[in-house]
N, C-alpha and C positions, 0 to 999 in steps of 0.2 A: 201799475203797482203790483207788488207781491209781498204779502206779510201774513202773519199767523191769523189775525183777526182784522177786518177792515182794511183790505189791501188798497182800496181807493181812498176812503176817508174813515178814520177812527175818531168818533166823538166821545170824549171822556165824560162830559157833562155840559150844562148850559143849553143854548138854543142854536140849532143849525138850520139855515135856509138854503136850499138849492133851487134856484129859480131862473127866470129869463130863458136863455137858450143854453144853459149849462148842460154838459155831457159828462157822465161818469161811466166809462166804458173800458172793457178788456182788462179788468183787474182780476187777479187770482189770489185768493186767500188760502193758505195752507189749512186753516181750520174753518172759521165761519165769517159771514159777511163779506162776500167778494167785493161788492161795490161800496157799501157803507155799513159800518158796525156802530150802532147807537147804544153805548154802554149805560148812559144815564142822561137825563134831561129830555129835550124834545127836538125832533127833526121835522122839517116841512119840505116836501118835494112839490114844487108849484110851477106855474107858468108853462113853458114848453120844455122843461127840463127832461132829460132822458137818462135812465139808468139801464144800460144795455150790455149784453155780452160778457157779464162778470160771472165768476165761478167761486163756489165754496168747496174747496178741495177738488181734486181731479182723480182720475183712475177709476177702478171698478166700483160698482155700486156696493154699498155697505149693508149687511144684514146684522141684526142684533137680537139675541134670544132673550135678553133681560126685559122685564116689564118697566121700561124706562125710556124716556126720550133723551138720549145722550146729547149734551150741549156741544156737539161737534159736527162739522161738515154741513151746517145748516145756513139757509139764507143766502142763496147765490147772488141776488141783487142787494137786498137789505136785511140786516139782522137787528131786531129790536129786543134788547135785554129787559129783564124784569123791572128795572128802575127807570125805564124809558118809554117814550110814546112817539108815534109817527102819524103825521098828517100828510095826505096826498090830495092835491087839488088842481084845478085848472085843466090844462091839456097835457099834463105830465104823463110820461110813458115809462113803464118798467117792462123790458122786453128782452128775450133771448138770453136770460140768465139761467144758470144751472147749479143745483145743489146735489152733492153726493148723497145727502140724506134728505132732510125735509125743507120745504119752502123754497122752491126754485126762484120765485120772484121776491117774496117777502116772508120772513119768519118772525113770529112774535112769541117770545119765551113766556112760560107760565109764571104765575105768582103763587107763593104759599097761601094756604088758607089763613084767614084773619089778617092778611097783609093790610097795612095802612097806606100803601102806595096807591096812586091814582089808578082807577080801573078802566077809563076810556083809553085804551092802549093804541088802537089803530082806527083812524078816522079817514075815510076816503070820500071826497065830495066831487070827484071828477077824475078824468084821466083814463088810461088804458093799461091793462096788465095782460100781456100777450106773449105767446111762444116761449114761456119759461118751462123748465123741466125739473122734476124731482126724481132722483134715482134710488130712493130708499127701498130697501127690500125687507119685508117683515118675515123673519125666519122662525119666529116663535113668540110666545108671550101673548098678552091681550091688548097691548097698546096699538094705536093706529098711527101709521106713518104716511107721508105723501105730501099733498098740497103743491101741485106743479106751479100754480099761480101764487097762492097764498096758503101758508100754514100758520094758523093763529090759535094760541091757547090763552089769549086775553080778549077782553070785550072789544067787539069790532062793529063799527057803523059804516055802511057803504051806501052812498046815494049818488046816482048819476054817473056810474062808472061802467066800463066795458071790460069784462074778463073773458078772454076768448083764446082758443088754440093753445092752451097750456096742457101739459102732460105729466102724469105721475105713474111711477112703477107700481105704487100701491093705491092708496085711496085719494079721492078728491083731486081730479085733474085740474079743476079751476080753483076750488077752495076746500080746505080741510080744517075743521075746528073740533078736534077731539077734546074730551074731558077726562080727567083723572081724579080720583077721590082725594088725593093728598094736596091738590091744587084748587084754587078758586075755579069754579066752573065758568067757562066763557059764555058770554051772551052775544048774539048776532042780531043786528037790525039792518035790513036791506030794503031799499026802495029805488025805483026808477033805474034799475041796473040790468045790464045784459050779461048773462052767463051762458055762453054758447060755444059749441064745437070744441070742447075740452076733452 
């Protein structure tokens, strides 16, 4: 597939489940969410599902001098917008995805302060996130970019996962969770998880 956001799947709302032996692969979004763009609602990646070889934009790496995380070119595999949540479980795999900016594998958008939206935005209870790449270049400002495997600005819980062999041009080859004053500060809970060789 090839589209501005969510070249493989664009989820406008409701509940999405990608499970069994489903494969979402080789999609190219001109903007964000190469494999899946979750605009609202909830998405679950489970079973032996694979999200692989997708891209959020292509071309040269992007640098941004503003103190801002631009909502573009993010989430090579999966993009989770501020009104959405993602669960990954079982033996699911997110692999070989590329973002021109942040979150090669998975990108979770921030929420404004005092938001009434649900805060458990990314819940991972199994699976593998591997060989994803973020090509973000920080050319100025104070923000943090990167997250080859995962870039999350929402609350994140990880248990029993493997995050390995991901790469970032800037920060957090495996996982990047920056905070900014104008957004809710994200919380991370991690247990029984391997983060290695990123």
